[in-house]
C-alpha positions in Angstrom: 0.0 0.0 0.0 1.3 3.4 -0.9 2.1 5.9 2.0 0.1 8.6 0.5 -1.8 9.5 -2.7 -1.8 13.0 -4.2 -5.0 14.1 -5.9 -5.1 17.3 -8.3 -8.8 18.2 -9.1 -9.4 20.9 -11.7 -11.7 23.6 -10.7 -12.4 25.8 -13.8 -9.5 27.6 -15.5 -6.1 26.5 -14.1 -4.3 29.6 -15.7 -3.8 32.7 -13.6 -5.6 35.3 -15.7 -5.3 38.8 -14.2 -4.6 42.4 -15.3 -2.2 44.6 -13.4 -0.6 48.0 -13.8 2.5 49.5 -12.2 2.8 53.2 -12.4 6.2 54.7 -11.8 7.1 58.3 -11.1 10.6 59.7 -10.9 12.1 63.1 -10.1 15.9 63.8 -10.3 18.1 66.8 -10.1 21.8 67.3 -10.4 23.7 70.0 -8.5 27.3 70.9 -9.3 28.4 72.2 -6.0 31.9 73.0 -7.4 34.1 71.7 -10.2 35.1 68.8 -7.9 31.7 67.8 -6.4 28.5 66.9 -8.1 25.4 65.7 -6.3 22.6 63.7 -7.8 19.3 63.2 -5.8 15.8 62.1 -6.6 12.8 60.1 -5.6 10.9 57.3 -7.2 7.5 56.0 -6.5 6.3 52.5 -7.5 2.5 52.1 -7.5 1.4 48.6 -8.5 -2.3 47.8 -8.8 -4.4 44.6 -9.5 -7.4 45.2 -11.6 -8.8 41.7 -11.2 -9.8 40.0 -8.0 -9.8 36.2 -7.1 -12.9 34.8 -6.0 -14.1 34.6 -2.3 -13.5 31.6 -0.1 -15.4 32.3 3.2 -13.7 29.5 5.2 -10.3 31.2 4.5 -11.5 34.2 6.4 -13.3 32.3 9.1 -10.4 29.9 9.8 -7.4 32.2 9.2 -8.6 35.9 8.7 -7.7 35.8 5.0 -9.9 37.4 2.4 -9.1 35.5 -0.7 -10.7 38.1 -3.0 -8.4 41.0 -2.0 -5.0 41.4 -3.3 -2.6 43.6 -0.9 -1.0 46.5 -2.6 1.2 49.2 -1.5 3.2 52.2 -2.7 6.9 52.1 -2.3 8.6 55.5 -2.0 12.3 55.5 -3.0 14.4 58.4 -2.3 18.0 58.4 -3.5 21.2 60.4 -3.1 24.5 60.1 -5.0 27.7 62.0 -5.3 30.8 62.2 -7.4 33.9 63.9 -5.9 37.0 64.5 -7.9 39.8 66.5 -6.1 41.4 68.9 -8.5 38.4 68.8 -10.9 38.7 67.2 -14.3 42.5 67.0 -14.1 42.4 65.1 -10.8 44.0 61.7 -10.4 41.4 60.5 -7.8 37.7 60.0 -8.0 35.4 59.2 -5.1 31.8 58.2 -5.9 28.9 56.6 -4.1 25.4 56.9 -2.9 22.5 55.7 -0.7 18.9 55.0 -1.6 15.8 52.9 -1.5 15.0 50.3 -4.2 12.2 48.2 -5.2 11.9 46.2 -8.3 9.1 44.7 -10.3 6.2 43.7 -8.2 6.1 40.0 -7.2 3.6 39.0 -9.8 4.6 35.4 -9.9 3.8 34.7 -6.3 0.6 36.9 -6.4 -0.6 34.7 -9.2 -0.9 31.7 -6.8 -3.9 33.5 -5.2 -5.8 33.2 -8.4 -5.1 29.5 -9.1 -5.2 28.1 -5.6 -7.9 29.9 -3.7 -10.2 27.0 -3.1 -12.6 28.0 -5.9 -10.5 27.9 -9.2 -7.5 26.4 -10.6 -6.3 23.0 -9.3 -7.3 21.8 -5.8 -4.6 19.7 -4.3 -5.3 17.0 -1.7 -3.4 14.2 -0.2 -5.0 10.9 0.9 -3.1 9.4 3.8 -2.0 5.7 3.8 -5.2 4.5 5.5 -7.5 5.9 2.7 -5.2 5.5 -0.3 -7.3 4.4 -3.4 -6.5 0.8 -4.5 -3.7 0.4 -6.9 -5.6 -1.2 -9.9 -5.3 -1.1 -13.7 -8.6 0.9 -13.8 -7.2 3.5 -11.4 -4.0 3.8 -13.3 -5.9 4.7 -16.5 -8.3 6.9 -14.8 -6.7 8.6 -11.8 -9.1 8.6 -8.9 -10.3 12.1 -7.9 -11.1 11.1 -4.2 -9.7 8.9 -1.6 -11.0 5.3 -1.0 -13.5 6.8 1.6 -14.9 9.2 -0.8 -13.3 12.2 0.7 -11.5 14.7 -1.6 -11.5 18.3 -2.8 -15.1 19.6 -2.9 -16.5 16.6 -1.0 -18.1 17.8 2.1 -16.0 20.2 4.0 -12.9 19.3 2.2 -11.3 22.1 0.2 -7.8 21.1 -0.6 -4.5 23.1 -0.5 -5.0 26.9 -0.9 -2.7 30.0 -1.1 -3.3 33.1 0.7 -1.7 36.5 1.4 -1.3 38.6 4.5 -3.5 41.7 4.2 -0.5 43.6 5.4 1.9 42.1 2.7 4.2 44.7 1.2 6.2 44.5 -2.2 9.9 43.9 -1.7 12.0 47.1 -0.9 15.7 47.4 0.1 18.1 50.2 1.2 21.5 50.1 -0.6 24.6 52.1 0.0 27.6 52.3 -2.4 31.2 53.7 -2.2 33.7 53.6 -4.9 37.1 54.8 -5.4 39.3 55.3 -8.6 42.9 56.3 -8.6 45.5 57.0 -11.4 48.6 55.2 -10.2 52.3 55.2 -11.4 53.2 53.0 -14.4 50.0 53.7 -16.2 47.9 51.8 -13.9 44.3 52.6 -12.8 43.2 51.2 -9.4 39.6 50.7 -8.5 37.7 49.9 -5.4 34.0 49.5 -4.8 31.9 48.5 -1.7 28.3 47.9 -1.5 25.8 47.1 1.3 22.2 46.1 0.8 19.5 45.6 3.7 16.0 44.3 3.0 13.4 46.2 4.6 10.6 44.1 3.1 11.2 40.5 1.7 8.7 37.9 0.7 8.2 35.1 3.2 6.1 32.0 3.1 4.4 30.1 6.0 1.9 27.2 6.3 -1.0 28.6 8.3 -2.6 25.1 8.6 0.3 23.7 10.9 -0.6 23.5 14.5 1.6 25.4 16.8 4.5 23.2 17.9 4.7 22.0 21.6 7.7 19.9 21.8 11.3 19.4 20.4 13.1 16.2 19.7 16.3 15.0 21.5 18.4 17.1 19.2 16.5 20.3 19.6 14.4 19.9 16.4 11.0 21.8 16.7 8.2 19.1 16.0 5.1 19.8 14.2 3.7 16.3 14.8 4.9 12.8 15.8 7.0 10.2 14.5 6.0 6.5 14.6 8.1 4.7 17.2 9.0 1.9 14.9 8.6 3.0 11.3 9.7 6.6 11.7 6.7 7.7 9.6 5.5 11.3 10.5 2.1 12.4 11.5 1.6 16.1 10.9 -0.9 17.8 13.2 -3.1 20.1 11.0 -5.3 22.7 12.7 -8.2 21.5 10.6 -7.7 18.1 9.9 -8.0 17.0 6.3 -9.9 20.2 5.2 -7.0 21.9 3.5 -5.4 18.9 1.8 -4.4 16.4 4.6 -1.5 16.2 6.9 1.1 15.5 4.3 1.3 17.5 1.2 -1.6 19.9 2.0 -1.7 23.1 3.7 -2.5 26.9 3.6 0.5 28.7 2.2 0.4 32.4 3.1 2.5 35.0 1.6 3.8 37.5 4.1 6.9 39.5 4.8 10.2 39.3 6.7 13.0 41.6 7.1 16.7 41.4 7.8 18.0 40.0 4.6 21.3 41.6 3.8 24.5 41.4 1.6 27.8 43.2 1.3 30.7 43.1 -1.0 34.1 44.7 -1.8 35.8 44.7 -5.2 39.3 45.9 -5.8 41.2 45.7 -9.1 44.0 47.1 -11.4 43.7 48.0 -15.1 46.5 49.0 -17.5 46.8 49.9 -21.2 50.4 48.8 -22.1 52.5 50.5 -24.6 51.6 49.2 -28.1 48.6 47.1 -28.4 48.0 45.3 -25.1 45.8 45.9 -22.3 44.9 43.8 -19.1 42.9 44.1 -16.0 42.3 42.0 -12.9 39.7 42.2 -10.1 39.0 40.3 -6.8 35.6 40.4 -5.0 34.6 39.3 -1.7 30.9 39.2 -1.2 28.5 37.7 1.3 24.7 37.3 1.1 22.3 36.2 4.0 18.6 35.7 3.9 15.6 34.4 5.8 14.5 32.3 2.8 15.3 32.2 -0.8 12.3 32.4 -3.4 13.6 29.9 -5.9 10.3 28.7 -7.3 7.1 30.1 -8.6 4.7 27.8 -6.6 3.8 28.6 -3.1 4.3 25.1 -1.7 7.6 24.7 -3.6 8.8 28.0 -2.1 8.0 26.8 1.3 9.6 23.4 0.8 12.7 24.5 -1.0 13.1 28.2 0.3 15.1 27.0 3.3 16.1 24.1 5.4 14.1 24.1 8.6 14.8 22.6 12.1 13.3 25.5 14.0 9.8 27.2 14.3 8.5 27.9 10.8 7.8 31.6 12.0 11.5 32.1 12.9 13.1 34.8 10.7 16.7 34.3 11.4 19.1 34.9 8.7 21.6 32.4 7.3 23.9 32.2 4.2 21.7 32.6 1.1 21.6 30.1 -1.6 23.1 32.8 -3.8 26.1 33.3 -1.4 29.4 32.9 -3.3 32.1 34.7 -1.4 35.1 34.8 -3.7 35.3 35.9 -7.2 38.3 36.6 -9.5 37.9 38.2 -12.8 40.8 38.9 -15.2 40.8 39.9 -18.8 43.5 40.7 -21.5 43.1 41.9 -25.1 46.0 42.0 -27.8 45.5 44.1 -30.8 47.5 42.9 -33.9 50.0 45.6 -35.1 48.3 46.1 -38.5 46.1 49.1 -38.8 43.9 48.8 -41.9 41.9 45.9 -40.6 42.6 45.4 -36.9 42.6 42.0 -35.3 41.7 41.7 -31.6 42.2 38.6 -29.4 40.8 38.6 -25.9 40.7 36.3 -23.0 38.4 36.6 -20.0 38.9 34.5 -16.9 36.4 33.9 -14.1 37.0 31.9 -11.0 34.5 31.8 -8.1 33.3 30.0 -5.2 30.8 27.1 -5.6 27.3 27.2 -4.5 26.4 26.2 -1.1 24.1 23.5 0.4 22.8 21.6 3.3 22.7 17.9 3.8 19.1 16.6 4.5 17.4 13.4 5.3 15.1 11.5 2.8 13.2 8.4 2.9 10.2 6.3 1.5 6.8 7.1 2.9 7.9 10.7 3.9 10.4 9.4 6.5 12.7 12.2 5.7 10.3 14.6 7.3 12.0 14.6 10.7 10.1 17.5 12.1 6.6 16.2 10.8 5.8 19.4 9.1 4.4 17.7 6.1 7.5 18.5 3.9 10.2 15.7 3.5 13.0 17.6 1.6 14.0 20.4 4.0 15.1 18.7 7.1 18.8 19.1 7.9 20.6 16.2 9.3 21.8 15.9 13.0 25.6 15.5 12.8 26.5 12.7 15.1 30.0 13.1 16.5 30.8 9.5 15.2 29.3 6.6 13.7 28.9 5.1 17.1 25.9 7.3 17.7 24.3 6.4 14.4 22.0 3.6 13.6 22.9 2.3 10.1 21.2 -0.6 8.5 22.0 -2.8 5.4 21.8 -0.8 2.2 22.0 -3.2 -0.8 25.5 -4.6 -0.7 26.6 -2.0 1.6 26.8 -3.4 5.3 26.2 -1.2 8.3 29.8 -1.5 9.2 30.9 0.0 5.7 28.3 2.9 6.0 29.6 3.6 9.4 33.2 3.7 8.3 32.3 6.1 5.2 30.5 8.4 7.6 33.5 8.6 9.9 35.7 9.3 6.8 33.3 12.1 5.6 33.6 13.8 9.0 37.3 14.0 8.5 37.2 15.0 4.9 34.5 17.7 5.0 35.4 20.6 7.4 32.0 22.0 7.1 30.5 18.8 8.7 33.3 18.4 11.2 32.8 21.7 12.9 29.2 21.0 13.5 29.5 17.7 15.3 26.7 17.2 17.8 24.5 19.8 16.2 21.8 20.0 13.6 23.5 21.2 10.4 23.2 24.8 9.7 21.5 26.0 6.5 23.8 26.3 3.5 27.0 25.8 5.6 28.7 23.3 3.1 29.9 24.4 -0.3 30.6 23.0 -3.7 33.9 23.1 -5.4 35.7 26.3 -6.9 34.8 26.9 -10.6 37.1 28.2 -13.3 36.0 29.4 -16.8 38.2 30.9 -19.6 36.5 32.5 -22.6 38.2 33.3 -25.8 37.0 36.0 -28.3 38.5 36.9 -31.7 37.4 40.0 -33.6 38.5 40.7 -37.2 37.6 43.9 -39.0 36.6 43.6 -42.6 36.6 46.1 -45.5 33.7 48.5 -45.4 32.2 51.2 -47.7 31.7 54.8 -47.1 32.4 54.8 -43.4 30.4 51.7 -42.7 32.2 48.9 -40.8 31.9 45.1 -40.8 33.4 43.0 -37.9 33.5 39.1 -37.7 33.7 37.7 -34.3 34.3 34.2 -33.1 33.8 33.2 -29.5 34.5 30.1 -27.6 32.9 29.9 -24.0 34.7 27.8 -21.6 37.8 27.5 -23.7 39.3 25.4 -21.0 36.9 22.5 -21.8 37.7 23.1 -25.5 41.3 22.4 -24.8 40.6 19.3 -22.5 37.3 17.7 -21.8 38.4 17.3 -18.1 38.9 21.0 -17.7 36.4 23.8 -17.0 33.9 21.6 -15.5 31.2 22.8 -13.1 30.8 20.5 -10.2 27.7 20.6 -8.2 25.9 17.8 -6.1 22.3 19.2 -6.7 20.4 21.9 -8.6 18.8 22.9 -5.2 20.6 23.7 -1.9 19.1 20.5 -0.4 21.4 17.5 -0.7 20.0 14.1 0.7 22.8 12.3 2.7 20.9 10.0 5.0 18.0 7.9 4.0 15.6 7.2 6.9 14.2 3.6 7.1 12.7 3.3 10.5 13.4 4.3 14.1 15.2 2.8 17.2 13.6 2.3 20.6 15.7 5.2 21.9 14.2 7.5 19.0 17.2 7.6 16.7 16.5 7.1 13.0 17.8 4.0 11.3 19.5 5.3 8.2 21.4 4.2 5.1 24.1 6.1 3.3 25.8 5.5 0.0 29.5 4.6 0.9 30.8 6.2 -2.3 30.0 9.6 -0.7 33.7 9.5 0.6 34.9 9.9 -3.0 35.1 13.6 -3.8 34.5 12.7 -7.5 31.3 11.0 -6.5 30.3 13.7 -4.1 30.7 16.5 -6.3 29.8 15.2 -9.9 30.2 17.3 -13.1 26.9 19.2 -13.6 25.3 17.9 -16.7 24.4 21.3 -18.2 25.8 23.7 -20.7 28.1 25.4 -18.1 30.3 22.3 -18.0 30.8 22.2 -21.8 32.4 24.5 -24.4 30.2 26.5 -26.6 31.1 28.4 -29.8 29.4 31.2 -31.8 30.3 33.2 -34.8 28.7 36.7 -35.4 28.9 39.3 -38.0 28.4 43.0 -36.8 27.4 45.7 -39.3 27.9 49.4 -38.1 26.7 52.4 -40.1 
């Protein structure tokens, strides 16, 4: 018998059809205080409006105080100030520039669209049948997927509604405040030095919570906040929902509410040198150190997927602590050089551009059949970070195919020694995005050849090879990443011991870095070429 069965029942048009407008107003002025100092200041207003409204679901207001036919809107006012200071005026060797201001981009239409397609009246109603009432696995049911559970319950049956999406009436469109400072200096030997710093703080960020989860009342032995219970033998979770099966059941259902958090921040410093050498050669090199922290990362368009993949979670779902963002890549080196051939009539340019940067970060999580990877019983089985036992002696490994429990234990201990990001968290639940994929190198080649033109018109033929390293050797220029998402399954839960520890399995090959960090099978890991012709007149 299956652990659960997901039902998706169509209720009218599944496409989010709505009309919006976004009025933008901007005022700016520039003041030349003196030949050395220029100030630029202004203000921008963003006024998004939704002309169409979703339908009314009275239960959402009764149960959660959410009016499904109202789309929250607000006006963001963004003042800004910038300056450019050049001691000595236009002949100065130093330039200092910077600014501070508020910014808000395009309204979050994609997340607002969920309110039109999953409001309990239209779109697709999602519902999960728990194991006890899973429809029979028969040829007839395979050809015609059941629209209800075996007991007749399902979306639209009785009081059952299915998964819905809502929005906090006080939801505000994202807005950040950002400050920048830059410094340029003409140095000896024809060098130009540049340094830039930027700091960004989120005043309003989108945040997703499941209103249907009952408030947690306990934690497990490792400090994980529990939203339900785990079977003492099988380890299967039972989520405690506020309204039982009304909003889709305790596994896979829910009321996903779009609200706000604040506190996301990032900062970065970039420094570099550039030089035009005598003759036909120029080069530059820059190094950047940058960090990014967030409450959650909205990497999907679907509300439940945002809740599931936006962050790993071992605490209260309402906690808004910041952790390293999924977009955090601390180090980046960029270098370029261009050589122009000495002939003048039809110049030839050859350019190389190198980019080296830190890999993406990730968190090791649990997985398991029948939702056993859901170690906090919140109904989601892919966002539960592992508890890092100090040694395999505290683990409960079980046979995994041809891998014995002893072999898996040895592989786990070896992994603790080989991965510093894990070793330093022994005895703790793994922190979000605290491990990182390997460094990535890419070298691009570009050749531009000017061709004869007529009457001042110009033709340029250009050939580019992206990831030139991989062009030279198929083992070079590879992007190595263990998962597209920042959640990487390490331990597969199969059951539970008498003292509450999960019985787990692990692939012993994880100790091999080549297996642990495979080549990403996408275009980034392979060279690509293009030829273009540019016509200027």
